N, C-alpha and C positions, 0 to 999 in steps of 0.2 A: 502494500500500498502504501501510495507517495508521500510525503508529507510537506506540507508549505512555508517555504524560507522568508522569513522576513528580508528585509534590508534594512541593517542596523542606522543607528540614528545620524542620519548623513552628516553631521556636521550641524545638528539644529541645538539651538537652542532657546529656555524661553523668557531667558533674560530678556528685561530692557537694550540692552548698547547689543543683543544680538546682532552680525551681517542679515543684513535686508535677501530674506531668497526670493530667485527671480521664478518662476513658474512659467511655462508654456503649458494649455490641455487643447486638446481638436480631436474630432471626431469625425472620421472619415469612412467614406466607402470603400468597404472588402473587395473591392476590386485593383488589380495589379493594377492600373494606369497610377493608384497613387500613391504607390513605394513611393515615385517621382515628388509627389508632391508632399509627401512628410518629409523627405531630406530635409525640401528647401526649408518649410516652417521650422526645424532643427537645425540648419545653417542660421535660418535668420536669426530665431532668438537668442544665438549663443554668439553673436555679429552683435546684436543691440547689449546685451549686456555688456561682452568686452570682460577681458582679462581675464581670457580663455586661451588658452596656446592653442597652435593650428595641430600640429600631432594630434592634441586633444579631441580638440571638434571634429577631426578629418574622424578619428576614431569610433565620436560618439553617434554621429553621424552613416557611418557602415553599420555600426549596434543597431540606432533606428529603420534603414531599411532592412537588416535580418530579421530585428523583431518582427516588420511590417509583413513583412515577404512570408511572414509561419502562420503569421498569427490571418493572415487572407487564406492563403489556400489552408491549410487544418483547424483553422478559429471560428469558423457559424458567426460572426457578427457578434456584435452585444447587443442589437433590441432590433425589431422588426425590418430596419434599412438596412442590416447586415453591414452596421457602422463595425469603427474598431477606431478603440480608443488610444489616442497617445500622449501622454504627459511628461515633461523631463523637465525637471527641477534643478537648478543652482544653487549651491550651500556654499558658495566663494573657496570652500579643500575640496568637493566631489559635484558632483552631477552624478543625477537618479534619473534612471530613463526603462521607462514605464511602457506597456503598449497592453490593452483588451482586448481581449475577446470573446465567442460565444461558449468558448469552449471551457468543459472544467477536466480536462487528460493535460495531465502537465508534460510540458516543456519537453524533449530529453536529448540528449547528446546520441547522436546516431552514427556509426561509420561508417565509413560512404567511401567505395570500389573505387577503386582508382580512372573506371571510366566514366562513370556516373558523371553529371550536371549539374545537383543538387546535393542535400543532407551533410553541409559543412557550414551551417551558418551557425547556431550553436556551441559548434569548437570554434569562430574566429568568434564568436562576444566572451566565449571562457577567455579568447587568450586578450579580447583587449579592457573586457573590465578586469576590475579589482574584486568583482563577485557577480553572482547574477541567482536570482532565485524567480520562485511564483510565490502567489498571495492571491485572496480571491475565489479561495477553493480551486484557485491554478489559474484562473480567464486572466489575470493578470504576470505576466514575464519583463520583469527587470533585470535591468543591471546595474550597477555601480561605478563610475569613474572618477579616478583622484584627479586634480585639476593642477596636478606640478606632473609632468609626465617621468621626472626622473624618478620619482614613488612609486612604483609598483603594483604596493600594496598601500592598500587604504587602510 
């Protein structure tokens, strides 16, 4: 039985002097054409927020692309319109990417054969993110990245 793994407190603080959190959340149709739009949303948000190194932003956009693709291919959408939710939060020291779909089966790593053209998305996420997992009854897959590229571990 799969267990949900929740993101750790990614630099959040309830103190009045806590850094401002930047968040973007969108719902996009569960169609392959909208993966490109999700990458644009992510890149645009990180550019507006500033202070995110280009290498980290590139990794985050790739993670968004992989998680959105998985959600569209396997997720079934979160409502009658088959929407996929994308949420990105920047807390200063970390980026949290969350993608929500309608499938309660947990995302899992797959071993793709040498000639297969798919099946490597979560392997890429594992390599690029500090941590990843699922929550919301496995309907949300998340990945956390450090905004300090020299710090692999969060």
